[in-house]
RODO-2510 file (C-alpha; in nm, 4 decimals, decimal comma):
residues 314
     n   res          X          Y          Z
     1     m    -1,8180    10,8395   -10,1964
     2     k    -1,8140    10,7341    -9,8308
     3     d    -2,1123    10,5063    -9,8975
     4     s    -1,9453    10,3427   -10,1977
     5     p    -1,8915     9,9649   -10,1763
     6     k    -1,5616     9,8464   -10,0308
     7     v    -1,3126     9,7050   -10,2817
     8     s    -1,0080     9,4903   -10,2042
     9     l    -0,7269     9,4701   -10,4608
    10     l    -0,5375     9,1406   -10,4417
    11     i    -0,1755     9,1619   -10,5551
    12     r     0,0602     8,8617   -10,5667
    13     n     0,4292     8,9390   -10,5884
    14     l     0,7668     8,7769   -10,6376
    15     n     1,0638     9,0054   -10,7101
    16     e     0,8656     9,2712   -10,8956
    17     r     0,9879     9,5865   -10,7239
    18     k     1,0438     9,7672   -11,0569
    19     n     0,6822     9,6999   -11,1527
    20     l     0,5534     9,7984   -10,8095
    21     e     0,7253    10,1342   -10,8527
    22     i     0,5024    10,1879   -11,1574
    23     l     0,1850    10,0320   -11,0184
    24     f     0,1520    10,1868   -10,6734
    25     p     0,1658    10,5533   -10,7802
    26     i    -0,1173    10,4688   -11,0224
    27     l    -0,3179    10,3249   -10,7339
    28     n    -0,2488    10,6413   -10,5337
    29     s    -0,4051    10,8436   -10,8146
    30     q    -0,7350    10,6512   -10,8131
    31     e    -1,0363    10,8781   -10,7629
    32     y    -1,2207    10,5916   -10,5915
    33     k    -1,1221    10,6019   -10,2249
    34     n    -1,2973    10,3128   -10,0514
    35     f    -1,0428    10,0445   -10,1314
    36     e    -0,7551     9,8555    -9,9761
    37     v    -0,4648     9,6555   -10,1157
    38     i    -0,3840     9,3033    -9,9989
    39     f    -0,0198     9,2462   -10,0883
    40     l     0,1074     8,8885   -10,0701
    41     d     0,4770     8,8174   -10,1262
    42     s     0,6250     8,4729   -10,1921
    43     g     0,9908     8,5136   -10,1107
    44     s     1,1127     8,8306   -10,2831
    45     t     1,4784     8,9259   -10,2465
    46     d     1,4709     9,2489   -10,4494
    47     g     1,3360     9,4837   -10,1822
    48     s     0,9714     9,4500   -10,2850
    49     i     0,8412     9,4307    -9,9284
    50     e     1,0596     9,7202    -9,8146
    51     f     0,9225     9,9302   -10,0997
    52     i     0,5632     9,8555    -9,9968
    53     q     0,6328     9,9191    -9,6294
    54     n     0,7882    10,2581    -9,7069
    55     f     0,5432    10,3643    -9,9778
    56     d     0,3419    10,6758    -9,8891
    57     s     0,0027    10,5312    -9,9783
    58     k    -0,3354    10,7029    -9,9673
    59     f    -0,5018    10,3669    -9,9049
    60     d    -0,4702    10,0839    -9,6538
    61     i    -0,2199     9,8092    -9,7353
    62     i    -0,2258     9,4674    -9,5694
    63     v     0,1082     9,2907    -9,6197
    64     d     0,1577     8,9178    -9,5762
    65     s     0,3761     8,6430    -9,7167
    66     i     0,3587     8,2823    -9,8269
    67     a     0,6485     8,0380    -9,8580
    68     k     0,7670     7,9979   -10,2146
    69     e     0,7325     7,6198   -10,1956
    70     e     0,3690     7,6571   -10,0854
    71     f     0,2773     7,9021   -10,3599
    72     t     0,0153     7,8325   -10,6213
    73     f    -0,1821     8,1064   -10,7943
    74     g    -0,5104     7,9838   -10,6486
    75     r    -0,3730     7,9407   -10,2972
    76     a    -0,2222     8,2899   -10,2994
    77     l    -0,5549     8,4453   -10,4018
    78     n    -0,7412     8,2495   -10,1355
    79     v    -0,4962     8,3745    -9,8721
    80     c    -0,5408     8,7326    -9,9965
    81     s    -0,9189     8,7025    -9,9942
    82     k    -0,9192     8,5779    -9,6350
    83     l    -0,7165     8,8837    -9,5329
    84     a    -0,9569     9,1274    -9,6989
    85     v    -1,1587     9,3421    -9,4576
    86     k    -1,5311     9,3201    -9,5378
    87     p    -1,5168     9,3963    -9,9107
    88     v    -1,8092     9,3850   -10,1494
    89     y    -1,5799     9,3263   -10,4477
    90     l    -1,2378     9,1707   -10,5012
    91     i    -1,0113     9,2778   -10,7872
    92     t    -0,7203     9,0492   -10,8728
    93     l    -0,4385     9,2539   -11,0247
    94     s    -0,0976     9,1230   -11,1246
    95     a     0,1973     9,3237   -10,9958
    96     h     0,2993     9,3722   -11,3604
    97     c    -0,0417     9,5021   -11,4739
    98     f    -0,0826     9,8798   -11,4713
    99     p    -0,4315    10,0399   -11,4797
   100     l    -0,4767    10,2805   -11,7699
   101     s    -0,7059    10,5224   -11,5870
   102     e    -0,7506    10,6937   -11,2521
   103     h    -1,1122    10,5728   -11,2791
   104     f    -1,0063    10,2075   -11,2914
   105     i    -1,1633    10,1018   -10,9598
   106     s    -1,4785    10,3105   -10,9925
   107     n    -1,5299    10,1738   -11,3440
   108     y    -1,5029     9,8208   -11,2057
   109     v    -1,7835     9,8945   -10,9602
   110     n    -1,9884    10,0510   -11,2404
   111     n    -1,9457     9,7408   -11,4565
   112     f    -2,0682     9,5129   -11,1782
   113     l    -2,3778     9,7287   -11,1480
   114     k    -2,4314     9,7779   -11,5222
   115     y    -2,4196     9,4084   -11,6099
   116     n    -2,5559     9,2773   -11,2784
   117     c    -2,2796     9,0184   -11,2996
   118     d    -2,0846     8,8067   -11,0535
   119     i    -1,7448     8,8156   -11,2290
   120     v    -1,6104     9,0900   -11,4542
   121     y    -1,2722     9,1013   -11,6237
   122     g    -1,0987     9,3810   -11,8111
   123     s    -0,8836     9,4208   -12,1192
   124     q    -0,5066     9,3942   -12,1219
   125     v    -0,2706     9,5557   -12,3702
   126     g     0,1020     9,5278   -12,4188
   127     y     0,3290     9,7628   -12,2269
   128     k     0,5802     9,9783   -12,4158
   129     h     0,8607     9,7338   -12,3279
   130     s     0,6589     9,4159   -12,3962
   131     m     0,7686     9,1630   -12,6547
   132     l     0,5757     9,2214   -12,9758
   133     s     0,4202     8,8739   -12,9702
   134     e     0,3017     8,9255   -12,6124
   135     a     0,1283     9,2503   -12,7136
   136     s    -0,0201     9,0827   -13,0207
   137     h    -0,1356     8,7875   -12,8110
   138     l    -0,3175     9,0198   -12,5687
   139     k    -0,4779     9,2048   -12,8611
   140     s    -0,6185     8,8738   -12,9877
   141     w    -0,7607     8,7885   -12,6449
   142     f    -0,9084     9,1278   -12,5597
   143     d    -1,1135     9,3015   -12,8279
   144     d    -1,3752     9,5778   -12,7971
   145     n    -1,6721     9,3408   -12,7798
   146     y    -1,7742     9,4212   -12,4224
   147     g    -2,0689     9,2708   -12,2379
   148     i    -2,1946     8,9381   -12,1050
   149     k    -1,9661     8,6510   -12,2048
   150     n    -2,1652     8,3437   -12,1002
   151     p    -2,1186     8,0635   -12,1817
   152     s    -1,7442     8,1287   -12,2215
   153     p    -1,5537     8,0816   -11,8937
   154     f    -1,2584     8,2779   -12,0284
   155     s    -1,1249     8,5336   -11,7809
   156     n    -0,7816     8,6339   -11,6566
   157     n    -0,6710     8,7108   -11,3032
   158     g    -0,4155     8,9591   -11,4264
   159     n    -0,7155     9,1940   -11,4244
   160     c    -1,0393     9,0444   -11,2944
   161     g    -1,3094     9,1261   -11,0411
   162     y    -1,5321     8,9045   -10,8251
   163     k    -1,8174     8,9658   -10,5919
   164     f    -1,6815     8,8646   -10,2533
   165     t    -1,9760     8,6276   -10,2134
   166     i    -1,8663     8,4454   -10,5300
   167     w    -1,5225     8,3843   -10,3834
   168     e    -1,6825     8,2649   -10,0581
   169     e    -1,8966     8,0170   -10,2513
   170     f    -1,6437     7,8795   -10,4979
   171     k    -1,2879     7,9738   -10,3922
   172     f    -0,9905     7,9145   -10,6188
   173     d    -0,8512     7,5683   -10,6867
   174     e    -0,5191     7,5534   -10,4997
   175     n    -0,3822     7,2540   -10,6918
   176     l    -0,3736     7,4021   -11,0413
   177     t    -0,0527     7,5297   -11,2012
   178     g    -0,2444     7,8200   -11,3566
   179     c    -0,5814     7,9064   -11,5118
   180     e    -0,7435     7,9148   -11,1672
   181     d    -0,9552     8,1980   -11,3066
   182     i    -1,1006     7,9852   -11,5874
   183     e    -1,1607     7,6932   -11,3517
   184     l    -1,3557     7,9027   -11,1001
   185     a    -1,5516     8,0748   -11,3783
   186     s    -1,6415     7,7345   -11,5257
   187     r    -1,7930     7,6196   -11,1969
   188     a    -1,9690     7,9518   -11,1475
   189     i    -2,1268     7,9434   -11,4938
   190     e    -2,2447     7,5871   -11,4336
   191     k    -2,4304     7,7239   -11,1298
   192     g    -2,5927     8,0019   -11,3320
   193     r    -2,3594     8,2861   -11,2344
   194     i    -2,2872     8,5648   -11,4823
   195     i    -1,9482     8,6678   -11,6206
   196     a    -1,8938     8,9904   -11,8156
   197     y    -1,6154     9,1582   -12,0100
   198     g    -1,6077     9,5092   -11,8680
   199     e    -1,5531     9,8483   -12,0289
   200     n    -1,2935    10,1089   -11,9303
   201     i    -1,1044     9,8844   -11,6887
   202     g    -0,8032     9,8152   -11,9075
   203     v    -0,4455     9,7598   -11,7930
   204     s    -0,1093     9,7412   -11,9663
   205     h     0,0502     9,4030   -11,9019
   206     y     0,4256     9,3505   -11,8940
   207     h     0,6010     9,0135   -11,8811
   208     e     0,9773     9,0465   -11,8463
   209     e     1,0701     8,6928   -11,9504
   210     d     1,3252     8,5037   -12,1548
   211     f     1,2181     8,2318   -12,3953
   212     v     1,2672     7,9490   -12,1448
   213     q     1,0347     8,1285   -11,9015
   214     i     0,7830     8,1760   -12,1824
   215     y     0,7954     7,8016   -12,2533
   216     f     0,7316     7,7089   -11,8911
   217     r     0,4502     7,9652   -11,8527
   218     y     0,2531     7,8092   -12,1372
   219     y     0,3513     7,4568   -12,0327
   220     r     0,1991     7,4983   -11,6856
   221     e    -0,1091     7,6652   -11,8368
   222     a    -0,1580     7,3625   -12,0608
   223     l    -0,1254     7,1291   -11,7617
   224     a    -0,3862     7,3327   -11,5773
   225     l    -0,6270     7,3522   -11,8698
   226     n    -0,6093     6,9750   -11,9107
   227     s    -0,7318     6,9459   -11,5524
   228     i    -1,0357     7,1587   -11,6403
   229     f    -1,1183     7,0609   -11,9995
   230     s    -0,9378     6,8057   -12,2152
   231     f    -0,7937     6,9465   -12,5372
   232     r    -0,6349     6,7621   -12,8299
   233     y    -0,3214     6,9492   -12,9288
   234     t    -0,1653     6,7647   -13,2200
   235     i     0,1622     6,8240   -13,3987
   236     i    -0,0453     6,9640   -13,6878
   237     r    -0,2035     7,2218   -13,4570
   238     f     0,1403     7,2996   -13,3149
   239     l     0,2746     7,3827   -13,6630
   240     k    -0,0389     7,5677   -13,7755
   241     n    -0,0418     7,7816   -13,4633
   242     i     0,3210     7,8850   -13,5090
   243     i     0,2506     7,9930   -13,8677
   244     n    -0,0865     8,1613   -13,8065
   245     e     0,0207     8,3394   -13,4893
   246     s     0,3439     8,4604   -13,6485
   247     l     0,1458     8,6069   -13,9389
   248     t    -0,0867     8,7768   -13,6902
   249     d     0,2189     8,9217   -13,5157
   250     l     0,3623     9,0548   -13,8419
   251     l     0,0352     9,2316   -13,9157
   252     y     0,0371     9,3747   -13,5626
   253     k     0,3986     9,4869   -13,6105
   254     y     0,3168     9,6988   -13,9128
   255     k    -0,0023     9,8434   -13,7650
   256     n     0,1574     9,9613   -13,4399
   257     k     0,4314    10,2230   -13,4615
   258     g     0,5792    10,1341   -13,1259
   259     f     0,6603     9,7817   -13,2467
   260     v     0,7677     9,8392   -13,6101
   261     s     1,1376     9,7990   -13,5296
   262     r     1,0932     9,4672   -13,3468
   263     s     1,2736     9,1616   -13,4814
   264     i     1,0987     8,8951   -13,6905
   265     v     1,3343     8,6386   -13,5344
   266     e     1,1962     8,7354   -13,1916
   267     i     0,8437     8,6700   -13,3188
   268     l     0,9320     8,3234   -13,4488
   269     k     1,1167     8,2295   -13,1293
   270     y     0,8298     8,3481   -12,9077
   271     r     0,5703     8,1535   -13,1046
   272     y     0,7871     7,8414   -13,1170
   273     f     0,8467     7,8319   -12,7407
   274     k     0,4847     7,9264   -12,6603
   275     n     0,3423     7,6474   -12,8748
   276     l     0,6070     7,3972   -12,7667
   277     g     0,4961     7,4607   -12,4077
   278     h     0,1346     7,4044   -12,5051
   279     y     0,2113     7,0957   -12,7109
   280     r     0,4111     6,9229   -12,4354
   281     g     0,1728     7,0353   -12,1621
   282     f    -0,1377     6,9073   -12,3370
   283     k     0,0365     6,5813   -12,4241
   284     k     0,1244     6,5149   -12,0612
   285     k    -0,1268     6,3118   -11,8651
   286     k    -0,3264     6,4937   -11,6018
   287     e    -0,1225     6,4948   -11,2827
   288     i    -0,2349     6,8050   -11,0988
   289     s    -0,5748     6,6982   -10,9674
   290     n    -0,7771     6,3791   -10,9554
   291     l    -1,0955     6,5847   -10,9790
   292     k    -1,2710     6,5396   -11,3116
   293     l    -1,4844     6,8497   -11,3338
   294     f    -1,6617     6,7790   -11,6606
   295     s    -1,7451     6,4479   -11,8252
   296     y    -1,8809     6,6031   -12,1476
   297     s    -2,1914     6,3876   -12,1210
   298     d    -2,3900     6,7092   -12,0953
   299     s    -2,4114     6,9307   -12,4027
   300     k    -2,3676     7,2413   -12,1870
   301     d    -2,0281     7,1138   -12,0685
   302     e    -1,9186     7,0666   -12,4281
   303     e    -2,0435     7,4164   -12,5132
   304     l    -1,8267     7,5644   -12,2364
   305     r    -1,5260     7,3743   -12,3668
   306     r    -1,5877     7,4826   -12,7267
   307     h    -1,6292     7,8512   -12,6409
   308     l    -1,3179     7,8487   -12,4232
   309     f    -1,1165     7,6759   -12,6952
   310     a    -1,2209     7,9373   -12,9513
   311     q    -1,1200     8,2316   -12,7321
   312     y    -0,8119     8,0892   -12,5658
   313     f    -0,6512     7,9732   -12,8908
   314     y    -0,8094     8,2447   -13,1059
***
């Protein structure tokens, strides 16, 4: 084990102490020992930093902060990566994503070796307190079809791993309002790098949000995606998505005992606000970056866009 490759876990945080109290004991239980945690806070007022500073960890923790007004998801990950101490692999893990196994880190390393890939991401499932639609949404994104995912650039930094050399080469776009994972993966694939969907590296993902927060989360994702690939999101698609996704949620509700009692009204409200965020975000002109990454003159660019569209909107 002492000769195992060094892994750095990158955790971004804002007022997630309750989630950290779940996450960090799980990290303490990892059987893989050659890892560190880079913990970057962006202005917490709930005692998050005090919790980390007083936590009796079995691993090294590097704590730093970034001003809230300077925060973007890409910038925070770049700051974390710069703080990492000679890792071979980086794992980006949201503070509200909880590994499902004590073999989580070792399985990440095994997936890099098995697939000889540059980027590997893992599955995410709903947490016991998640909204039903959030759990259903994750189920639609993350199936059991593991393996190489080229040409799709879909990935998710809630639970994703990178060779450190890949981060050094590409780095995350610091101007995007989200989807920095998809943007980096798109550039990496264009350069012939390999992305894989890894086995046995799942996490449970918990968003504690109201419906306004849900709207703004999908709104900023749509803004970001429009800076990577242009999507047409019509009023017809808006209505169809609400109906189709709500039906998917109802099926999920009756197949999963832990969610049977959840409200149908909650499903409809979630899907309305999610798709309203997408509709308004995709309608808004690109304002985040002047960089036009893909002109679609090349058939490979269009193939990337098509595969991403199919997976992201399932």
